[in-house]
VMD Tcl script that draws the C-alpha trace (Angstrom):
set ca {
  {36.37 151.42 44.51}
  {35.29 148.73 46.88}
  {37.52 146.21 45.12}
  {40.50 148.60 45.43}
  {39.96 148.81 49.16}
  {39.65 145.06 49.35}
  {42.91 144.72 47.43}
  {44.63 147.21 49.74}
  {43.38 145.40 52.85}
  {44.47 142.02 51.47}
  {47.93 143.43 50.65}
  {48.25 144.92 54.16}
  {47.28 141.63 55.79}
  {49.81 139.73 53.63}
  {52.58 142.24 54.36}
  {51.90 142.25 58.10}
  {51.86 138.44 58.14}
  {55.18 138.33 56.29}
  {56.73 140.81 58.70}
  {55.60 138.73 61.66}
  {57.19 135.64 60.13}
  {60.42 137.53 59.39}
  {60.60 139.00 62.89}
  {60.32 135.50 64.44}
  {61.26 134.61 67.97}
  {64.60 133.45 69.30}
  {66.13 132.36 72.54}
  {69.54 131.26 73.80}
  {70.99 129.13 76.53}
  {74.39 128.38 77.99}
  {76.24 125.08 77.49}
  {79.06 124.21 79.88}
  {81.61 121.56 78.98}
  {83.39 120.09 82.01}
  {86.36 117.74 81.75}
  {87.23 115.83 84.91}
  {90.53 114.19 85.80}
  {91.26 111.21 83.55}
  {93.92 108.69 84.57}
  {93.49 105.38 82.77}
  {95.88 102.56 81.93}
  {95.64 99.05 80.52}
  {97.97 96.09 80.16}
  {97.79 94.35 76.80}
  {99.03 90.92 75.87}
  {97.51 88.79 78.63}
  {99.13 86.52 81.18}
  {102.64 85.21 80.59}
  {104.77 82.38 81.94}
  {108.53 82.75 82.23}
  {110.18 79.33 82.31}
  {113.82 79.00 83.34}
  {114.90 75.69 81.86}
  {118.57 75.77 80.92}
  {122.01 76.69 82.16}
  {125.59 76.72 80.98}
  {127.49 74.06 82.95}
  {129.16 75.69 85.93}
  {126.83 78.74 85.83}
  {123.48 79.68 87.33}
  {120.38 79.03 85.20}
  {119.86 81.20 82.13}
  {117.37 84.06 82.60}
  {113.96 83.80 80.97}
  {112.64 86.89 79.18}
  {109.39 88.04 77.61}
  {108.40 91.27 75.84}
  {104.97 90.33 74.44}
  {102.98 92.59 76.77}
  {102.47 96.32 76.67}
  {101.09 99.15 78.75}
  {98.92 102.02 77.43}
  {97.83 105.09 79.37}
  {95.92 108.35 79.14}
  {96.08 111.22 81.59}
  {94.93 114.81 81.35}
  {96.71 115.88 84.52}
  {100.23 117.18 85.08}
  {102.93 115.69 87.33}
  {102.10 112.00 87.08}
  {104.13 108.79 87.10}
  {103.41 105.09 86.75}
  {104.46 102.66 89.47}
  {104.76 98.87 89.47}
  {104.35 96.37 92.29}
  {103.60 92.69 92.94}
  {101.21 91.05 95.35}
  {103.92 88.45 96.09}
  {105.37 89.27 99.52}
  {108.18 86.67 99.59}
  {109.08 85.44 96.12}
  {111.70 82.72 95.79}
  {112.92 83.88 92.39}
  {113.77 87.32 91.00}
  {111.38 89.06 88.62}
  {112.36 92.31 86.90}
  {110.61 94.58 84.41}
  {111.73 97.46 82.24}
  {109.73 99.83 80.05}
  {111.03 99.99 76.48}
  {109.85 101.98 73.45}
  {108.28 104.50 75.84}
  {106.09 107.30 74.50}
  {104.48 109.91 76.74}
  {106.98 109.64 79.60}
  {110.44 108.38 80.55}
  {111.19 104.79 81.44}
  {113.29 104.11 84.51}
  {116.11 101.57 84.76}
  {115.10 97.93 85.09}
  {113.05 97.44 88.27}
  {113.25 94.41 90.53}
  {109.57 93.91 91.32}
  {108.61 93.78 95.01}
  {105.38 94.20 96.95}
  {106.12 97.93 97.37}
  {105.26 100.39 94.60}
  {108.31 101.52 92.64}
  {108.69 104.16 89.93}
  {108.37 102.62 86.47}
  {107.59 105.49 84.05}
  {108.13 109.09 85.15}
  {107.45 112.47 83.55}
  {103.89 111.55 82.57}
  {101.66 114.61 82.04}
  {98.61 115.47 79.93}
  {99.33 112.80 77.38}
  {98.60 109.42 75.93}
  {101.47 106.99 76.09}
  {102.61 103.43 75.83}
  {105.53 101.10 76.38}
  {106.57 97.51 75.95}
  {106.93 95.50 79.15}
  {110.27 93.67 79.12}
  {110.16 91.00 81.85}
  {113.18 89.03 83.05}
  {113.05 86.13 85.51}
  {116.22 84.81 87.14}
  {117.17 82.16 89.65}
  {120.27 80.69 91.17}
  {121.02 76.97 91.19}
  {120.86 77.10 95.01}
  {117.20 78.25 94.88}
  {116.11 74.89 93.47}
  {112.83 74.45 91.60}
  {109.36 75.85 92.06}
  {107.08 78.64 90.92}
  {106.23 82.17 92.06}
  {102.89 83.52 90.88}
  {102.74 87.33 90.78}
  {99.84 89.67 90.17}
  {101.60 92.76 88.82}
  {99.85 96.09 89.30}
  {100.65 99.29 87.39}
  {99.26 102.54 88.83}
  {99.14 106.15 87.61}
  {99.85 108.35 90.61}
  {101.10 111.82 91.52}
  {104.83 112.25 91.05}
}
mol new
graphics top color blue
foreach p $ca { graphics top sphere $p radius 0.5 }
foreach p [lrange $ca 0 end-1] q [lrange $ca 1 end] { graphics top cylinder $p $q radius 0.2 }
display resetview
């Protein structure tokens, strides 16, 4: 009889231990995901040189063009645009740029670059986008020779 009681006690201890393991303990916590304003852009393709070196006799020099650079952007905000400006306050020669193959916005007409910000790509909102930068440099024969060095800045801003 003593061994039966021992068996019963052992079984009770095993069952109670198993129930404690099955009951277990748990806890929970809250995780908050916050996304802040993101407005990033990058110019690809590096520095370029536009050289005006020919003309048709009797005409002003032939424009120089380049479309080897691009612009990529990401924004998670609505109502944005991209502007363009130069650090050159008094250029001798004319420099223009136009956005082509635009995704994630609408390119404007060709812009004559000045030292005041001008609309370049509009309708940018909660998107990734890109465009090719089509530069055109022009000069008149009367302007002579020389060089203008521009630092061109593109900016994502409120529209």
